[in-house]
C-alpha positions, 0 to 999 in steps of 0.5 A: 499500500502506497499513500499519497495526498492526491491521486490524479486518474488521467493526465490529460490537460486538466489532470496534468495541470492539477498534478503539476500545481498540487505537486509544486505546492508540496502535495504528494501526488500520484499521476496515473495514465495508460497513454501519453501524459498531456492527453489528446490535445497536444498529441492528437487533437488541438495542436497537431490538427491546427498545424495541418490547418495552418498549412492548409490556410497558407495554401488557400491564401496562395490560391487567392493571389489571383485577382488580388495580387498577381498570379501563383502556382501552388503545389501542396505537400503535407510533408513539411507539416508532418515533419513539424507535428512529429518533431516540434509538437509531439516528439514523435509521440513521446511524452518523456519531457512531460513525465520529467516535468511532473517528476521534477516537481516531486510527483510520481507517474505510473503507467496503467489504467487506474480503477477505484476500489472503494475506501480503507478504514480511514476513509481514504480512496483506493486506486488499483493499477495492475497488481498494486493498490494506492491510497489517498484521501483525495482522487481526481478523475480526469480520464477524458474521452476517445474517438467514438466508433458508431455502430455501422455494420462492418465499421467496428470490425474494421477499426478493430483490425486497424487497416491503413484505410480506416482513420480517426483523428489520431491516425489523420495527424500521423499522415505523412501525405494526403490520400487521393480520396477521403470519406469523412464520416461526421460533419462536426467540428473535427470532421469539418476541420480535417475535411477542409484541411486534407482537401486543400492538400489535394484529397478529393473529399466527401463528408457524410453527415446523418443530421440535417447540416454541418456543425449542428450545435452552431447557428443554422446560418453558420452551417449554411456559410460553411457548406457554401464554402465547402461546395466552392472548394470542391468538397462533396457534402452529403447531409441528412443521410447516414452510412448503412455499411462499411467494407474494404473492397479492391479499390479502397474503403466502400461506404454504403449510404442509406438508399444504397449508393456506394461511395469508395475512397482510399481512406475513411476518416471516422469523426463521429464524436467522442465517448467518455473513458468511464468504463472500468474506472470502478465508479460502482465501488464508491456508490456511483453507477458504472455506466455513467456517461457524465460525472456530475460535479459541484462548483468546486469540482467535487463529484456529486452522487445522488443529492450529496457530494462524495468525500474526497472525489473530484473530476475535471475535463470532458467527463464532467459534461461541461464542454469537451474543450481543453480550455474548460478542463484547464479552467476547472483544474484551476478552480480545483487546485485553489479549492484543494489548497484552500485559496480563493476560487475563481469559479465564474460559471459556465454561461460564458463558455466559448469555443471555435471550430478552425475551419476557414472561415473559423466559427466561434461561439460563446453562450446561447444560439438564437434558438437556445435563447428563445427556448429559454424563454428570453425576450430576444433581440438579434443583430447581424453584420456580414463580414463582407459588409464590414470595411476590413472584410470588404478589403480582405476580398476573397475568403471573406465569408461570414458574419457576426451575430449577437443575441441580446436578452432585451429585458436585461439589456445584456448579450447572452450569446454570439456567433462569429464566422469569419477569417480568424473568427475565433480571435474576434470572439474574445470581446464577445466572450467577455461581454457574455461572461461579465454581462456587460450592458449592451449600452456600454458595448455601444459606447466603446471605441472600436478601431477602424478598419478592423474586423472586430468592428463588425461587433459594433455594427452587429450591436447597432443592428439589434432588433 
């Protein structure tokens, strides 16, 4: 039996941050993870995928020279990006630096899948890893999520066999070249980002989305803009139709759609969402159901079971259901760290959660959509400004698709949500995130100075259009 002050079960962004700062504060910390310390974001998600998209953005800008600045010839090559991902971002998918960083702070790192095994007579929680059991009065769950494989006949069997032609985002970011043809199963953020990225590197791309539109959680008019851009760039988008079967054929991966049409491509990228890594964690040993998809937490990140919190058990990240984003996990970890160190906690609630989908144009949102605000029973006013009608957007020329849309609770005179779809739209989102989070009065926002000519001035123009 080995005793620690804190056991962190899962070392993704939130868990790693909690382990680092608690160890830095002098706590005896044990971090447990079967995979890479740092989790999905630095090795398979945020960082390498955005490197792919950065290169794709440069290619798109080069193709826009015609009509703006002369002529150009573009020869796409994924090789330089693959090298950057391998050498600069992931150390060839080696986490030795991250492990050493934790160990230098005094933490202990154990490889393996940790399982809760109840409590000892003092109330400390037990965590089992292989044939060893560790105990601590405090355990932090941060087990994250993994790519979901939908129950399409043939798909799970093929994915389990790991053929070269079946990818998730993890295989996609390890690619050293763009496939000649690519089918993307799923039109959410990950599917759309990688679809456009590989298309710009030369792949013939088809996106299959069973729902009625791409990026379904966003405003419908944002989906319309993105679908229009994809069509212009030669991406074949199939919405409102799902896959019925997947098989390997002589010419590649065969995807049979509802209705019988068969699509064939060199590679099938499965981007159909994420599943929580909660199975087999041993939740039942501390009184929780073993089939939970989300672990409920209070404002201190303490796990709630029934009507009460569970002593010593905390959770951060995707498994809390508050938003599957690195920045949310990191923010939750900050709240947790302060709580465990008995410092003032900067818990600000979740109304101002913001995120971006890094397509071109980027889609950023904070707070509620128009439909969400109306469903909440608010008295809603909407303001919209097209990016092409904003002076800087007009100067930008080709590639200036998009808009700024603000949603006001008219009774209180504050914004409750906003969407930006624009070149670098995620950067414009900062002002709107502050406005929603801090409930800045709309009148105050209208009284501000907005530098001219900038794209963020479209926020002011959308506010003026509120009606």
